[in-house]
N, C-alpha and C positions, 0 to 999 in steps of 0.2 A: 385216819382220824386227824383232825386239825390240831396242831400244837398250840399251846397257850403262849403268850408273850414271854413269860419267864422261861418256858422250855426253848423258845427260839433263841433267847439271849444265852442260855446255857449251851446250846448247840454251837453258836458262833464263838462263844468264849473258849470252847473246847476244840475249835478249828474245823468244825464240820460246815459243809455248804448248805445254804438255805435254798429252797425252791423259788422260782419266779413268783408263784402265787403267794408264798409266805412273805416275801419281801414286799410285794404290792399291797397285801393286806396290812402289813406293819406300817407302811408309809401312809396308807389311807386312814388308819387308826390314829396316827400321829396328827394328821391334818384335822381330823374330826375332833381331837381332844381326848380320845379314848386311850391313847398311849401317852402317858405323861412325860414331861421333859426328862425326869430322872431315868426312865427306861430308855429313851432315845440316847441319852448320854452314855448309858451302859453299852448300848449297841455300838456307838461311835468308838468307844474305848476298845471294845472287843475287835472291831474291824481294824483299828489302829495296830493292835498287836498280832492279830491272826490273818489280816488281809482278806481278800475276796477273790474268787475265781473270775475269769472273764465273763462267764455267763451270769454270775451273781451281780457283777458291776453293771452289765447291760440292763439287767432287771431293775436294779436300784435307779439307774439313770432314767429309764422309761417311766418307772413309778413316780419319780420326782417330777419329770416332765409333765405327766398326766395329772399331777396334783392341782393344776390350774388350766388356764386356757392354752390351747395350741393354735397359733395363728394360722389362718387359711389364706395363703397367697396364691391360690390357683388362678386368680384373675390376672396375675402378673405374668406376661409372656416370658418364656425362657427359664433356664435353670437358675435358681436363686442361691448365691454363694456368699458366705460370710467369712470373716477372719477373726481369730482370737489370739491375743498375746497373753502369756503368763505374767507379764509385767516387768518393767525395768525403769531405769532413770533416763529421762530424755526420750522415752519411747512415745513418739507422737504419730506413729505410722498410720493409724486408722484414719486420721484427719485428712491425709492426702491420698491414701490408698482407695478409700471408698469412692470418692468422686472420679478418680482415674479409671477404676474398673467399671463403674457405672457408665462412664462416657464411652467405653468400648462395647457396651451392649449387654453386660452381665449385671442384673439387679443385685444390689447389696443391702439386705435387711440387717441392721446392726443394733443389738441391745448391748450397751456397754456398761462399764462400772466406774466407780469413783476410786480415788487413791486408796491404796491399802498399804499400811506401814510406811516404808521409805519410798515406795513407788508411786508414780503419778497416775491419775485416772483420766480416761478419755472424756468423761462427763464434765469434770472440773475444767479441762481445757476448752471444751465447747462453750461452757458458761462464761469463759473470758470474752467471748464475742458479745458485744452489747445487744441485749434483748433476746438472745438465743434461748429457746426452751427445749429441755430434754424430757419434759414431763407431758407427753402427748398421749391421748387415748389410743388404745390399740387400733380402733377403726381408722383414725387419722394416720397412724403409722403405716397401716396397710395401704391406704390411699397414696401416700407420698412415695412408697417404694415403687408403685406403679407409675405415678406421674413424673417423678423426678429421676427415679432409678436408684435412689438410696435414701435412707432415713436413719438417724442415729438418736436413740432414746435410751433412757434408763430402765432398769427392771421395774415393772409395775406390780401391783398386788396380785394381778391376775396370772402373771407368768411364774411358774415353778415356785409357788409359795412354800412348799416343803423345803426347798433349798434355803430360802431366806431364814426360816426358823432353825433349820439344822445348822446352818453356818454360824448363827449367833451362839448356839450352844458349843460348837467346836472351838470357836474363838476364845471361850473362857474356860475350856476344859482340856487344853493342851492336845487336841486331836486334829488340828488343822493339817499337819504334815503327814497325811495318810493318802497314798496315791489313789486307792479306789474312791475315797471320799472326795478328793480333789477332782478326779475325772467325772464323777457323777454330778458334782456341783457345777463344773464348767459346762458339761454337755447337756444337762437337763435344761438350762436356760437357753442354750444355743438351739437345741432341737425344738424348743417351744416357739422359736421365732418364725417358723415356716420355711426353713432353708432346705435345699436339696444337697448342699455340700458345704464343707468347712475346711479352711486352710488354717493351720495352727502355727504360731510363732512361739516356740519354747526357748526361753532365754537361759543362758548359762554364764556364770561368772560372778564376780564379787557384788554386782548390783542386782543379781537375780535371786529368786527363791531357791532355785536349783543351782548350787555352787559348783558342781562337778559335772563333766560330760556324762558320767555313768548315771547319775541321778536324772539329768535332763533326758537322756535316752530312755530311761525307764518310764518316765512320765509321758514322753512323746509317743512311745510305742503303745502304752496303755490307752491313751486318748484315741489314737488312730484305730486300734483294734475294737474298742468299745463303740466308737462312732459308726464304724462299718458294721459291727454287730447289730446296731440299731437301724441299719438300712440306709445310711448316708455315705456319700463319697467323702473321703478325708485324707489329707496328707499333712505332714508336719515338717517344718524347718526348725533346726536347732541353730540359734544365732547368738553371736557374742554379746555379752553384757558385762565385760570387765572394764568398761569405761562408758561414760554417757553416750547415748546414741545421738548423733548430730552435735551441735554446739550448744544448744539452749536447754536449760533446765528451769522450769517454772511455767505456769499455765499460759499466760498471754505470750510470753517469749516463745514457747514451744508451738503454739498455734500459728504465730507469725511464720516460724520456720517451716512448719508443715505446708502452709500456703505458698512459701517460696518454692517448694518442690513442684507445685502445680504450675509455676511460671518458669521452671527449668533452671532455677538457681539455688536449689537446695544443696546441703552438704553431701559429699560423695557417699558416705556410709549410710546415711538416712535414705538417699535415693536408691542405693543398691538393695537394701532390705525391702524397700517398697516395690521395686521392680521384681525381685525374686518372688515375693508373696503374691503380687498382682498377676504375674505370669502364670503361676499355678492356679489362681482363681479363674483366669481366662481359659486355660486348658480344661479345667473342671466344668466351666460353664459352656463349653462347646464352641467358643468363638475363635479359639486358636488350637492348632494341632500340636505345637511344640512350645516349649518355654521361650525359645528364641523368637518365635513368631509373636508370642504374647508380649514379650518385652518391646518388640517393634511397635505393636499396636498401642501400648501404654505411652511410649515416647511420642508417637504421633498425636495422641490425645492431648499431650502437654503442649507440643509445638503448635498445634492448630488452635489452641485455646479452649477446646471442648471440655477438658477436665476442670479448668477454672470456672467455666460457665455452669457446669453441674454443681460445683461447690457454691456458687452464688445463689443458684436456684434453691438448693437445700437450705442454706442459711436463711434466705428470705422466707421460705415456706415454714420454717420453724421459728419465725418471729425475730430473727437476728438482722443486723445491719449488713447487707451484702457487700458494702464497700470494704469490709474487713478482709475479704479475700485478696484485695489489691493494695490496700492502704494501711500500713502498720499504725499510723497515727490514730486510727479509730479505737485502738485498744487503750486500756488504762496504762499509765506510765508511772513507774516508781520515781519518787522525787529525789532520791539520794543514790549516787553511784560511787563505787570505789573499785580499785583494781588490785588484783593479786599478782605480785611480781615474783619471778623466779629468784630463789634465795642464793643461787650459785649457778655456775656454768655446768652444763651436762645434758643428758637426755632425760625426757620424762619417761621413766621406766614403768610406772603404774599410777593409776588413780583409784583410790578406794571408793568405788562407785556407791556402795552402801552408805558410806559416810557422807558423800555428796548429797544423796537423797535425804538423809537425816538432817543435814544442814539446811536444805530447802524447807523441810517440814518446820524446823525451828523458826524460820523467817515468816511462816504463815502460808507457804505454798501448799502445804498438806495439813493433815489433821492428826492430833494425838488423841482426840475424843470425837465421837460421831457428830456431836453438836457444834464443834469448832467451826468458825467461819473461815473461808478461804480468801487470801489476799492474792488476786489473780496477777498483780503487777510484778511481784517480787520474784527473784531468781538469779540465775547465773548464765553468762554466755562465755564459753571457753574459746579463747583465741588460739590455744595450743592444746595438743592431745597426746596420748601415749605414742611414743616413737619419735616425737619432734625433738630436735636439738634446740636448746635455749641458752642464752647468755644471761648472766646475773643482771637482774633488773628488767628483763623482758616481761611484758604483760602476758600472763597465763590465762587470766579470766577477768571479766568485768562483772561486778556484783550490782544488782538492781535492788535497792533496799527501801524500806518504808521510812526509816528515820536514822539519825546519826548514831543512836545508841546501839544499833545493830552492826555497825561497821567492824569494830574490834573483834567481837566474838565470831562473826561470820568469816572474817579473814583468817582467824585462828583455826576454825573448823576446816575451812577449805584448804588452808596451807598444810594441815596435818594429814589431809587425804592424798597429798601429792608425794611421790617418791622419785627422786632424781638418782641417776647413776652415771658413771663415767664411760659407759659403753652403750651402744644402741640395743634396746631389748629385742628379743625374738618376736617376729610378727605372729599374731594369733589370727586365724582365719575369721572373717566376718560371718560367713556362712559355714557352719561346721558340717552339717549333713542334712539330707532330706530323708524322711522316713515315710514309707508308703508311696 
């Protein structure tokens, strides 16, 4: 006999597993409006405290995926592989990774997100390119994946609408930090894109949502297991986020830096993360047998200019100015610049990356409310990073600001994020481990 919604809620409250049919019916009722928000909130809170089995999480993910359109990319030759990051400060990897992988022959369909809290969003960075549109119809998105090799858009109303509604409730009911709900939220959107495989970048450190290796490993393992349970290839990298990735923080500044990677002149850490993730994508897509072979293919795509050409084609196809791939002057420029100087001799022992992200948000590089406008020009460029020795007065960062009133508070915030020591700090690996 079919259980009622209150009975399902009571079962989950008491720690019992629900069947796949019960979860699917519950999500379908939520989308139709038969399950009101207060019952969905009760479900989220029960999951927060009681968790879900792997099979339950797979069922929730697939039900949320199927709440909307699942894109058909069968007309596109080859295995379609996407990448997802759990978010960080200075994380602009997607912007260089997608063209590089597509240039090697693996199509990259990518539905991305906006900034969340202190972390930047891929869509906000793309919109720093003059004219670039992330709001394309699903049919045009599917066409461009075939024609260009990659397309980067935002979540549409048709893709996993149950996730969008559920996330809005989780955001205001203190149920965001539930691993099963995080997994279902991420994967329902990704599986709706029409992909065959997914490579995940799970960040760990002061600038990440997962602050400890144990929590990052828990999330990465759950994501891989559920994606595979849903029939997709999946691997996850756990990567360092105890300092900004690359040198730039801020939408236009980060996009310029990502395009630098396509020209072979990007920062070493950003390039390394891009190569690691990209090599896994090429192996998954069947064009490389090993990670080393994948890295070689990606480097050749850069040196030959093919990666930059794919980026130009993608930008032009989505309404943007393709000169942005090669010419930083195309981007909006902040009118005021200031420099943060080292207050004493020593080594940079730590950068509170969460505080750096918050400092960027206060300048207008991110949002504190959904309706807030984004100032694409503002941000920071770090001249020195964790582990560097500095002398008193050395420039640690250049600040790109909208007006003079921002100078003093921005310097104060950024200065307080910096920790100096009299000895060199221990090196933290950029790539912690690969799962799957």
